[in-house]
BAFI-3210 file (N, C-alpha, C; in Angstrom, 3 decimals, decimal comma, padded with zeros to 6 digits):
// residues 266
n [1|2|3|4|5|6|7|8|9|10|11|12|13|14|15|16|17|18|19|20|21|22|23|24|25|26|27|28|29|30|31|32|33|34|35|36|37|38|39|40|41|42|43|44|45|46|47|48|49|50|51|52|53|54|55|56|57|58|59|60|61|62|63|64|65|66|67|68|69|70|71|72|73|74|75|76|77|78|79|80|81|82|83|84|85|86|87|88|89|90|91|92|93|94|95|96|97|98|99|100|101|102|103|104|105|106|107|108|109|110|111|112|113|114|115|116|117|118|119|120|121|122|123|124|125|126|127|128|129|130|131|132|133|134|135|136|137|138|139|140|141|142|143|144|145|146|147|148|149|150|151|152|153|154|155|156|157|158|159|160|161|162|163|164|165|166|167|168|169|170|171|172|173|174|175|176|177|178|179|180|181|182|183|184|185|186|187|188|189|190|191|192|193|194|195|196|197|198|199|200|201|202|203|204|205|206|207|208|209|210|211|212|213|214|215|216|217|218|219|220|221|222|223|224|225|226|227|228|229|230|231|232|233|234|235|236|237|238|239|240|241|242|243|244|245|246|247|248|249|250|251|252|253|254|255|256|257|258|259|260|261|262|263|264|265|266]
n.u [002,039|-000,977|-002,902|-004,075|-002,498|-000,346|-001,601|-001,965|000,577|001,857|000,616|000,582|001,905|-000,617|-000,613|001,486|003,465|004,245|006,545|005,318|004,204|002,202|000,252|-001,511|-003,509|-002,701|-004,767|-003,890|-003,916|-004,568|-006,478|-008,355|-011,246|-013,892|-016,930|-015,760|-013,693|-015,242|-016,639|-014,839|-013,614|-015,475|-015,898|-013,435|-014,136|-016,257|-014,740|-013,546|-014,977|-015,168|-012,247|-011,995|-013,682|-014,254|-011,789|-008,857|-007,320|-004,937|-004,791|-003,119|-001,781|000,067|000,592|-001,161|-001,019|001,673|000,624|-000,426|-003,318|-006,494|-008,603|-010,624|-010,327|-012,599|-014,840|-013,703|-012,790|-015,892|-016,553|-014,840|-015,694|-018,186|-018,422|-017,366|-014,893|-012,391|-010,684|-007,492|-005,031|-003,426|-001,413|001,527|000,007|-001,235|-000,643|-003,252|-004,831|-003,669|-005,040|-007,333|-007,529|-006,552|-008,665|-010,906|-009,839|-008,135|-004,623|-001,481|000,620|004,229|006,336|007,779|006,996|007,644|009,200|011,123|011,903|010,424|007,085|005,510|004,375|006,502|008,521|008,945|010,406|012,785|014,207|014,107|016,914|018,509|019,026|020,373|022,791|023,698|024,003|025,817|028,255|029,747|031,245|033,276|036,869|038,910|038,736|037,822|039,867|039,670|038,439|040,288|040,082|037,642|037,701|034,809|032,858|032,701|029,805|027,404|026,240|022,598|020,495|017,309|014,576|012,211|008,694|007,629|004,690|002,326|-000,202|-003,589|-004,781|-007,338|-010,301|-010,947|-008,572|-005,244|-002,207|001,088|004,228|007,739|009,391|009,557|006,949|005,966|003,437|001,990|-000,248|-003,649|-005,348|-007,789|-010,989|-011,860|-009,326|-006,324|-003,080|000,276|003,212|006,605|008,476|008,339|005,219|004,605|002,607|001,739|-001,035|-004,175|-005,388|-007,318|-008,113|-006,918|-003,812|-000,821|002,255|005,650|005,056|006,050|006,929|008,649|009,315|010,026|009,080|007,527|004,430|003,962|001,775|000,149|-002,543|-004,650|-007,181|-008,042|-008,924|-007,834|-005,231|-001,772|000,857|003,882|001,786|000,329|-002,238|-005,104|-008,329|-010,618|-012,367|-011,112|-008,878|-008,304|-009,397|-007,901|-005,894|-006,932|-007,879|-004,979|-001,414|000,386|002,652|003,667|004,155|005,457|005,538|006,583|004,618|002,572|000,639|002,108|000,682|001,816|002,032|003,607]
n.v [-014,695|-013,878|-016,295|-015,399|-013,284|-014,625|-016,224|-013,988|-013,204|-015,055|-014,519|-015,089|-011,971|-009,999|-007,746|-005,301|-003,073|-001,077|000,041|001,334|002,466|004,509|005,620|008,790|010,698|014,545|017,803|020,409|023,833|026,769|029,018|030,773|030,518|028,945|028,547|027,961|026,624|024,213|023,647|023,215|021,204|019,288|018,948|017,889|015,325|014,316|013,375|011,303|009,197|006,813|006,556|008,341|008,105|007,792|008,385|008,117|011,447|014,292|017,693|020,638|023,055|025,386|027,289|029,075|029,686|031,333|032,941|034,414|034,089|033,302|030,185|028,627|025,535|024,386|024,943|023,809|021,064|020,072|020,566|018,214|016,122|015,822|015,766|013,111|012,624|011,593|013,352|012,823|014,160|017,253|019,757|022,699|024,278|027,145|028,190|028,718|027,009|024,272|023,530|023,567|021,587|019,648|019,451|018,210|015,887|015,639|014,648|016,589|017,023|017,294|017,505|018,984|021,725|024,474|025,795|028,503|028,459|028,715|027,967|030,827|029,304|027,377|029,424|030,658|028,486|028,419|030,534|030,585|029,169|030,463|032,524|031,292|030,382|032,598|033,850|031,949|032,555|034,391|032,851|031,673|031,379|030,796|030,058|026,968|024,057|023,563|020,307|018,275|017,913|015,353|012,796|012,213|009,250|006,961|007,035|004,530|003,276|001,768|-001,259|-000,765|-001,966|-005,029|-006,077|-009,045|-010,099|-012,572|-013,606|-012,539|-009,722|-008,751|-007,145|-004,506|-005,116|-003,388|-002,805|-002,094|-000,810|-000,516|-000,351|-000,341|-002,263|-005,439|-007,377|-010,322|-011,004|-010,283|-006,981|-006,296|-004,875|-002,246|-002,594|-001,410|-000,513|000,210|002,002|003,333|003,353|002,149|000,178|-002,968|-004,432|-007,779|-008,300|-007,965|-004,574|-003,342|-001,376|000,582|002,025|003,472|005,078|006,062|007,354|009,101|010,769|010,959|011,187|010,125|007,402|005,242|003,346|000,635|-002,105|-004,800|-004,638|-001,839|-000,876|000,846|002,109|004,572|006,085|006,971|009,377|010,352|012,285|013,412|012,665|010,827|009,578|007,336|008,053|010,144|008,730|008,279|006,528|004,707|003,884|001,957|-001,195|-001,536|-002,956|-001,218|002,209|004,152|007,170|010,571|013,790|016,798|017,303|016,321|013,196|010,713|007,918|005,887|003,557|-000,227]
n.w [042,173|040,389|039,178|037,293|036,272|035,319|033,488|031,164|030,814|029,151|027,009|023,398|021,468|020,318|018,593|016,726|015,268|012,677|010,030|007,098|003,466|002,139|-000,670|-001,004|-001,726|-002,433|-001,393|-002,512|-002,417|-003,434|-003,386|-001,302|-001,648|-000,436|-001,974|-004,694|-004,011|-003,709|-005,724|-008,024|-006,544|-006,772|-009,600|-010,284|-008,802|-010,118|-012,681|-012,259|-010,318|-009,463|-008,613|-006,567|-004,840|-000,974|-000,914|000,718|002,075|002,049|002,892|001,885|003,001|002,589|000,282|000,678|002,678|002,711|001,117|002,666|002,758|004,628|005,770|006,738|008,427|009,701|008,157|005,440|005,828|006,335|003,902|001,943|003,490|002,879|000,163|-000,389|000,526|002,391|005,001|006,547|007,124|007,748|006,334|006,556|007,842|009,674|013,413|014,231|012,473|012,919|015,332|014,833|013,006|014,486|017,076|015,543|014,720|012,956|011,784|012,442|009,604|009,246|007,727|004,543|004,603|003,672|001,252|001,344|004,114|007,047|008,823|010,669|012,834|013,643|013,722|016,297|017,665|016,109|016,449|019,091|019,218|017,721|019,383|021,699|020,812|020,282|022,859|024,000|022,795|023,669|025,693|024,931|025,603|023,394|020,348|019,155|017,855|014,073|012,568|010,976|007,746|006,538|003,891|001,841|002,146|-000,566|-003,377|-002,801|-005,692|-005,420|-006,002|-007,360|-006,345|-007,684|-007,649|-008,610|-009,511|-010,349|-010,528|-011,163|-010,683|-008,447|-008,256|-006,420|-005,116|-004,004|-004,775|-004,005|-005,489|-004,230|-005,762|-009,343|-011,016|-011,660|-013,427|-013,852|-014,996|-015,324|-014,593|-013,186|-013,005|-010,855|-009,341|-008,444|-008,655|-007,825|-008,368|-007,698|-009,408|-013,047|-014,379|-015,308|-017,572|-018,186|-019,358|-019,751|-018,708|-016,348|-014,731|-012,396|-012,879|-011,611|-011,900|-010,574|-008,262|-006,092|-007,164|-009,668|-012,814|-014,946|-014,728|-016,624|-018,258|-019,071|-021,349|-022,075|-022,690|-023,239|-021,344|-018,820|-015,808|-015,489|-015,269|-014,552|-014,442|-011,935|-010,910|-012,913|-014,500|-016,376|-017,235|-018,095|-019,697|-021,663|-022,926|-025,984|-028,474|-030,163|-028,860|-027,616|-025,691|-026,977|-027,271|-025,394|-024,295|-022,030|-021,384|-019,619|-021,059|-021,158|-018,803|-019,810|-020,426|-022,402|-024,908|-026,756|-029,235|-028,874]
ca.u [002,247|-002,118|-003,093|-004,761|-001,229|000,269|-002,029|-001,444|002,061|002,392|-000,365|001,495|001,554|-001,641|-000,541|002,807|003,534|005,027|006,212|004,709|004,383|001,309|000,112|-002,370|-003,571|-002,448|-004,843|-002,861|-005,178|-004,075|-007,122|-009,356|-013,008|-014,766|-017,090|-014,969|-013,236|-015,895|-017,064|-013,835|-012,900|-016,428|-015,670|-012,484|-014,442|-017,010|-013,893|-013,016|-015,822|-014,423|-010,938|-011,883|-014,683|-013,977|-010,267|-008,342|-006,548|-004,467|-004,272|-002,102|-002,516|001,187|000,294|-002,518|-000,201|002,321|000,287|-001,339|-004,617|-006,816|-009,067|-011,581|-010,138|-013,417|-015,436|-012,727|-013,299|-017,366|-016,787|-013,969|-016,434|-019,972|-018,151|-017,528|-013,374|-011,769|-009,206|-006,165|-004,068|-003,450|000,286|001,185|-001,014|-000,627|-001,069|-004,735|-005,328|-003,673|-005,525|-008,917|-007,408|-006,725|-009,768|-011,623|-009,355|-007,189|-003,601|-001,077|001,826|005,249|006,827|008,512|006,167|008,052|010,915|012,263|011,757|009,070|005,832|005,219|004,092|007,654|009,667|009,746|011,693|014,421|014,430|015,014|017,665|019,928|019,403|021,150|023,944|024,241|024,163|026,279|029,534|030,919|032,093|034,678|038,006|039,794|038,151|038,161|040,903|038,951|038,707|040,941|038,744|037,662|037,080|032,945|032,788|032,347|028,806|027,135|024,555|021,510|019,363|015,979|013,479|011,170|007,717|006,647|003,008|002,105|-001,643|-004,441|-005,104|-008,843|-011,119|-010,745|-007,248|-004,238|-000,676|002,391|005,691|008,957|010,668|009,652|005,919|005,437|002,756|002,539|-001,702|-004,353|-005,454|-009,585|-011,392|-011,595|-008,005|-005,222|-001,537|000,909|004,869|007,241|009,444|007,860|004,714|004,773|001,046|001,607|-002,074|-005,599|-004,797|-008,791|-007,743|-006,242|-002,610|-000,590|003,156|006,088|003,923|006,779|007,546|009,261|008,188|011,060|008,741|006,400|003,398|003,748|000,657|-000,064|-004,289|-004,824|-008,517|-007,665|-009,737|-007,547|-003,841|-000,707|002,724|004,220|000,655|-000,137|-003,818|-006,302|-009,137|-011,116|-013,018|-009,676|-008,303|-008,245|-010,009|-007,222|-004,742|-007,691|-007,297|-003,626|-000,358|000,918|003,762|002,847|005,323|005,054|006,296|005,848|003,436|001,250|000,563|001,973|000,143|002,175|001,825|004,366]
ca.v [-014,485|-014,568|-017,323|-014,075|-012,177|-015,801|-016,297|-012,836|-013,150|-016,628|-015,161|-014,114|-011,058|-009,898|-006,522|-004,900|-001,605|-001,948|001,287|001,007|003,605|004,745|006,620|009,323|012,072|015,911|018,467|021,741|024,901|028,228|030,172|030,548|031,072|028,298|028,067|028,133|025,234|023,033|023,235|022,482|019,621|018,458|018,702|017,063|013,984|013,478|012,733|010,059|008,817|005,362|006,589|009,018|007,664|007,660|008,380|009,322|012,889|015,437|018,995|021,378|025,202|025,958|028,445|029,939|030,873|031,895|034,426|035,415|034,053|032,389|029,623|028,121|024,801|023,312|024,623|022,882|019,779|019,507|019,973|017,631|015,272|016,226|014,898|011,864|012,129|011,403|013,776|012,050|014,747|018,536|020,174|023,403|024,688|028,147|027,540|028,220|026,011|022,863|023,352|023,433|020,114|018,580|019,223|017,654|014,340|015,300|014,687|017,126|016,346|018,403|017,307|019,894|022,860|025,685|025,874|029,270|028,857|027,710|029,734|031,257|028,164|026,994|030,615|030,734|027,750|028,668|031,991|030,739|028,548|031,126|033,400|030,216|030,057|034,155|034,191|031,564|032,567|034,946|032,957|031,128|032,616|030,580|029,152|025,398|023,556|023,163|019,437|017,690|017,762|013,963|012,497|011,743|008,030|007,155|006,932|003,297|002,412|001,250|-001,333|-000,695|-003,387|-005,413|-006,646|-009,699|-010,481|-013,306|-013,836|-011,966|-008,511|-008,443|-005,894|-004,292|-004,883|-002,677|-003,378|-001,034|-001,152|000,644|000,461|-001,052|-003,535|-006,077|-008,092|-011,086|-011,117|-009,229|-006,346|-006,118|-003,233|-001,863|-002,758|000,022|-000,846|001,685|001,594|004,353|003,178|001,356|-000,766|-003,712|-005,183|-008,595|-008,957|-006,935|-003,403|-002,437|-001,285|001,715|001,996|004,901|005,275|007,242|007,890|009,779|011,947|010,407|011,627|009,469|006,764|005,084|002,473|-000,572|-002,694|-005,076|-004,644|-000,793|-000,914|001,026|002,863|005,518|006,026|008,056|009,032|011,382|012,724|013,439|011,816|010,835|009,276|005,995|008,924|010,900|008,115|007,796|005,281|004,770|003,422|001,020|-001,978|-002,495|-003,156|000,626|002,580|005,245|008,422|011,616|014,638|018,310|017,877|015,477|011,714|010,201|007,439|004,853|001,809|-000,300]
ca.w [041,425|040,466|037,643|035,684|035,946|034,872|032,292|030,212|030,663|028,591|026,146|022,841|021,327|019,337|017,244|016,236|014,552|011,299|009,394|005,535|002,648|001,002|-001,759|-000,889|-002,621|-001,803|-002,197|-002,837|-002,091|-003,884|-003,082|-000,296|-002,039|-000,530|-003,179|-005,775|-004,016|-003,743|-007,148|-008,771|-006,483|-007,434|-010,954|-010,347|-008,881|-011,521|-013,925|-011,724|-008,862|-008,564|-007,835|-005,378|-003,800|-000,091|-001,002|002,124|001,463|003,339|002,426|002,155|003,184|002,252|-001,050|000,800|004,076|001,951|000,484|004,013|002,622|005,603|005,601|007,849|008,804|009,503|007,018|004,408|006,495|006,174|002,116|002,039|003,866|002,280|-001,193|000,200|000,636|004,214|005,459|007,374|007,704|007,367|006,302|006,182|008,183|010,849|014,799|014,528|011,880|013,469|016,469|014,468|012,645|015,950|016,944|014,442|014,816|011,727|012,645|011,569|009,416|009,347|005,998|003,764|004,464|003,043|000,039|001,664|005,276|008,033|008,920|012,102|014,054|013,954|014,080|017,835|018,292|015,387|016,760|020,261|019,237|017,203|020,575|022,965|020,333|020,133|024,481|024,511|021,708|024,421|026,881|024,616|024,930|022,356|019,017|019,074|016,349|013,510|012,798|009,945|006,947|005,906|002,664|001,791|001,174|-002,001|-002,964|-003,398|-006,177|-005,031|-006,987|-007,649|-006,407|-008,730|-007,450|-009,875|-009,266|-011,239|-010,101|-011,331|-009,519|-008,526|-008,207|-004,918|-004,100|-004,484|-004,751|-004,274|-005,346|-003,823|-007,349|-010,446|-010,837|-013,103|-013,593|-015,588|-015,082|-015,820|-013,734|-012,628|-012,940|-009,622|-008,115|-007,793|-008,907|-007,946|-008,183|-007,609|-010,933|-014,137|-014,355|-016,541|-017,021|-019,692|-019,353|-019,570|-017,851|-016,471|-013,019|-012,082|-012,670|-011,309|-011,517|-010,327|-007,306|-005,299|-007,929|-010,456|-013,864|-015,716|-014,719|-017,303|-018,113|-020,029|-020,746|-023,561|-023,553|-022,339|-020,786|-017,797|-015,534|-014,621|-015,787|-014,087|-013,820|-011,184|-010,382|-014,127|-014,740|-017,299|-016,737|-019,135|-020,843|-021,912|-023,806|-027,252|-028,787|-031,656|-028,124|-026,569|-025,852|-027,474|-026,297|-025,517|-023,528|-021,342|-020,245|-019,562|-022,123|-020,990|-017,731|-020,407|-020,635|-023,996|-025,243|-027,810|-029,176|-028,594]
c.u [000,283|-001,971|-003,415|-003,713|-000,414|000,166|-001,880|-000,093|002,832|000,717|000,675|000,721|000,664|-001,964|000,960|002,469|004,564|005,121|005,804|004,249|002,894|000,467|-001,502|-002,514|-003,862|-003,474|-004,386|-004,042|-004,405|-005,071|-007,533|-010,755|-013,268|-014,939|-016,680|-014,421|-013,881|-016,502|-015,834|-013,564|-014,328|-016,589|-014,879|-012,559|-015,152|-015,776|-013,186|-013,225|-014,849|-012,904|-010,819|-012,868|-013,799|-012,297|-009,931|-007,367|-006,374|-004,663|-004,091|-002,205|-001,454|001,340|-000,380|-001,571|000,800|002,280|-001,184|-003,117|-005,341|-007,880|-009,776|-011,453|-011,278|-014,258|-014,892|-013,160|-014,561|-017,036|-016,298|-015,305|-017,875|-019,709|-017,338|-015,450|-012,631|-010,562|-008,476|-005,130|-004,007|-001,545|000,274|000,646|-000,039|-000,749|-002,570|-005,564|-004,694|-003,965|-006,938|-009,013|-007,479|-008,058|-010,604|-011,112|-008,806|-005,906|-002,667|000,690|002,732|005,513|007,823|007,638|006,465|009,582|011,758|012,119|010,516|008,133|005,867|005,195|005,396|008,418|010,423|010,707|012,816|014,635|015,133|016,329|019,085|019,871|020,507|022,407|024,612|024,741|025,409|028,235|030,574|031,978|033,286|035,220|038,449|039,251|038,849|039,089|039,671|039,015|039,330|039,733|038,811|037,256|035,856|033,755|031,974|031,022|028,244|026,166|023,898|020,471|018,284|015,488|012,683|010,743|007,273|005,605|002,902|000,453|-002,355|-004,955|-006,692|-009,001|-010,689|-009,291|-006,110|-002,916|000,076|003,148|006,470|009,587|009,457|008,530|005,994|004,503|001,962|000,747|-002,561|-004,910|-006,625|-009,532|-011,723|-010,471|-007,462|-003,997|-000,887|002,385|005,660|008,489|008,266|006,684|004,280|003,679|001,291|-000,046|-002,673|-005,273|-006,552|-008,841|-007,181|-005,011|-001,840|001,306|004,263|005,570|004,716|007,387|008,251|009,087|009,310|010,243|007,753|004,967|003,795|002,198|000,004|-001,796|-004,798|-006,700|-008,612|-008,813|-009,519|-006,001|-003,129|000,538|002,863|003,005|-000,432|-001,006|-004,518|-007,181|-009,656|-011,691|-012,164|-008,875|-008,883|-009,001|-009,355|-006,270|-005,667|-007,394|-006,299|-002,429|000,031|002,131|003,407|003,878|004,361|006,439|006,124|004,900|002,213|001,666|000,757|001,642|000,912|002,277|003,257|005,097]
c.v [-015,027|-015,542|-016,215|-013,554|-013,479|-016,062|-015,584|-012,370|-014,268|-016,310|-014,338|-012,696|-010,418|-008,751|-006,065|-003,638|-001,911|-000,424|000,504|002,162|003,129|005,318|007,413|010,757|013,578|017,070|020,040|022,964|026,038|029,378|029,273|030,421|029,784|027,701|027,384|026,352|024,284|022,853|022,617|021,192|018,749|018,048|017,835|015,217|013,266|012,724|011,482|009,394|007,450|005,589|007,453|008,751|006,750|007,136|009,053|010,438|013,603|016,738|019,996|023,012|026,009|027,446|029,219|030,765|031,615|033,159|035,047|035,154|033,063|031,563|028,786|026,614|023,577|023,423|024,060|021,857|019,264|019,628|019,229|016,074|014,719|015,749|013,647|011,567|012,357|012,062|013,141|012,714|016,117|019,103|021,628|024,840|026,380|026,993|027,056|027,252|024,679|022,553|022,600|022,094|018,700|018,453|018,690|016,229|014,342|015,747|015,916|016,493|017,695|018,396|018,508|020,641|024,387|025,455|027,071|029,790|028,474|028,671|029,943|030,382|027,532|028,069|030,646|029,706|027,964|029,647|031,895|030,064|029,086|032,179|032,891|030,190|031,483|034,352|033,115|031,893|033,815|034,422|031,968|032,053|031,912|029,535|027,575|025,161|023,235|021,515|019,254|017,399|015,608|013,660|011,828|010,167|008,273|006,403|005,154|003,107|001,484|000,456|-001,178|-001,447|-003,248|-005,705|-007,266|-010,192|-011,924|-014,162|-012,944|-010,849|-007,664|-007,553|-006,030|-004,018|-003,885|-002,863|-002,042|-001,685|-000,398|000,634|-000,147|-002,100|-004,045|-007,157|-008,532|-011,656|-009,763|-008,405|-006,018|-005,153|-003,178|-001,857|-001,275|-000,597|000,415|000,727|003,530|004,207|002,833|000,491|-001,392|-004,242|-006,304|-009,463|-007,847|-005,580|-002,506|-001,598|000,415|001,867|003,309|004,813|006,340|008,064|008,884|010,847|011,744|010,336|010,981|007,915|006,266|003,267|001,440|-001,668|-003,520|-005,136|-003,077|-000,682|000,118|002,598|004,810|005,495|006,944|008,296|010,627|012,801|013,471|012,307|011,850|009,529|008,277|007,224|010,046|010,013|007,803|006,713|004,603|003,653|002,479|-000,182|-002,771|-002,213|-001,279|000,965|003,970|006,362|009,529|012,779|016,467|018,096|017,217|013,861|011,663|008,577|006,903|003,867|001,116|-001,400]
c.w [040,936|039,201|036,543|035,624|035,278|033,120|030,693|029,783|029,718|027,435|025,132|022,060|020,587|018,463|017,390|015,321|013,926|010,586|007,750|004,975|002,102|000,347|-001,242|-001,446|-001,321|-002,158|-001,660|-003,030|-002,579|-004,019|-002,082|-000,567|-001,687|-001,156|-003,920|-005,469|-003,963|-005,426|-008,196|-008,058|-006,893|-008,693|-011,258|-009,768|-009,107|-012,780|-013,358|-010,444|-008,310|-007,498|-006,627|-004,289|-002,211|-000,005|000,501|001,318|003,008|002,436|002,296|002,143|002,507|001,591|-000,059|001,863|003,792|001,442|001,360|003,480|003,489|004,840|006,741|007,421|008,988|008,720|005,939|004,732|006,296|004,472|001,690|002,435|003,259|000,806|-001,536|000,363|002,200|004,283|006,654|008,139|007,056|006,986|005,899|006,509|009,583|012,449|014,975|013,633|012,143|014,150|015,637|014,095|014,014|016,799|016,523|014,210|013,474|012,273|011,458|011,217|009,305|007,564|005,875|003,569|003,589|002,534|001,057|003,443|006,189|008,377|010,616|012,950|014,216|014,293|015,402|018,142|017,728|016,641|018,096|020,314|018,577|018,694|021,244|021,923|020,180|021,837|024,600|023,951|022,801|024,849|026,360|024,278|024,295|021,205|019,446|017,691|015,121|012,647|011,526|009,140|006,564|004,905|002,680|001,494|-000,064|-002,304|-003,836|-003,981|-005,511|-005,762|-006,730|-007,244|-007,417|-008,055|-008,626|-009,268|-010,679|-011,406|-010,750|-010,205|-009,726|-008,310|-006,119|-004,121|-004,655|-004,117|-004,860|-003,862|-004,446|-004,931|-008,356|-009,648|-011,802|-012,923|-014,564|-015,938|-015,734|-014,414|-014,064|-012,696|-011,699|-008,799|-008,907|-007,874|-008,800|-007,402|-008,179|-008,717|-011,762|-013,451|-015,630|-016,679|-018,392|-019,352|-020,129|-017,980|-017,521|-015,392|-013,305|-011,882|-012,270|-010,842|-011,403|-009,265|-006,199|-006,060|-009,039|-012,147|-015,151|-015,920|-015,594|-017,331|-018,890|-019,566|-022,022|-023,776|-022,788|-022,359|-019,530|-017,705|-015,403|-015,114|-015,056|-013,903|-013,191|-010,975|-011,353|-014,918|-016,240|-016,938|-018,606|-020,388|-021,868|-022,994|-024,741|-027,826|-030,113|-030,080|-027,450|-027,161|-027,398|-026,817|-026,370|-024,515|-023,242|-020,304|-020,295|-020,478|-021,485|-019,581|-018,733|-020,424|-022,245|-024,148|-026,387|-028,144|-029,278|-030,073]
res [m|s|t|d|s|q|q|i|a|h|h|s|p|v|l|e|f|k|s|s|t|f|s|v|p|v|l|v|l|v|g|n|d|v|i|t|i|e|q|q|l|q|e|k|i|q|q|a|p|e|f|f|k|n|s|p|l|v|f|d|l|q|e|l|n|k|h|d|l|d|i|n|v|t|e|l|t|h|i|i|r|k|l|g|l|l|p|i|g|i|r|g|g|g|a|q|q|n|q|q|a|l|d|l|g|i|p|v|h|s|g|h|i|a|r|d|g|v|y|a|a|n|q|s|g|t|g|a|a|s|t|a|t|s|s|a|a|p|k|q|q|t|p|e|p|e|p|e|p|v|s|a|p|e|p|q|a|v|a|a|t|t|t|m|i|t|q|p|v|r|s|g|q|r|i|y|a|a|g|d|l|v|i|l|a|q|v|s|a|g|a|e|i|l|a|e|g|n|i|h|v|y|g|s|l|r|g|r|a|l|a|g|v|q|g|n|t|e|a|r|i|f|c|s|d|l|q|a|e|l|i|s|i|a|g|n|y|k|v|s|e|d|l|n|s|a|v|h|i|r|p|v|q|i|y|l|q|n|h|t|l|v|i|k|d|i]
***
């Protein structure tokens, strides 16, 4: 073995792959007029420019394809990038749309792309599996004995995890919690805190707080001093301009009621 090979063999690993969870906005399109899409997207961005600045984005074409509304992925991507967003994925697209995305270096996410079935791009595989099952059926001479029923194991309650932060969250920092998030200090402007459960801030909340990011509509935000740039629960959000001055710089709780954020004094 050469000296170079020996040196390479004894080198410590310089990388590793780890699974992680990120909160990424999903742009769900229900119309294919690109001019209207650009106008309305620009209006949304203007409501919270710092939140959307250089934000990653996944665009969802599920509803369009469900209603046979075509859209040019290349043109759509150009609009998204022109507005300062960074498309990192497509889901719910057809075969041609997925290929257009791949040609632009945008990954295709499978995910749950249909409520009542799969799209044409996936139907061929499903159909082939059904055909194979049908053709194999005549070869069975006698039915196989049915297995005896097995009682399902008792479901076990899993305790939700709580992440506790004791230091101030500085501008530019982003913190994600798989359960509840408790912060015993202030959250600075330009910081972002996200939780799948509730958020508690025992200090000034000046950055962005997003609770229930995986769709938990029962999540709440509690803070002792509300000065947030943006608050959100399960995707329903308000920016600082939408906050009533009566609740500004006060201890409050924020929850979701009929798809509307409610802010009350504690």
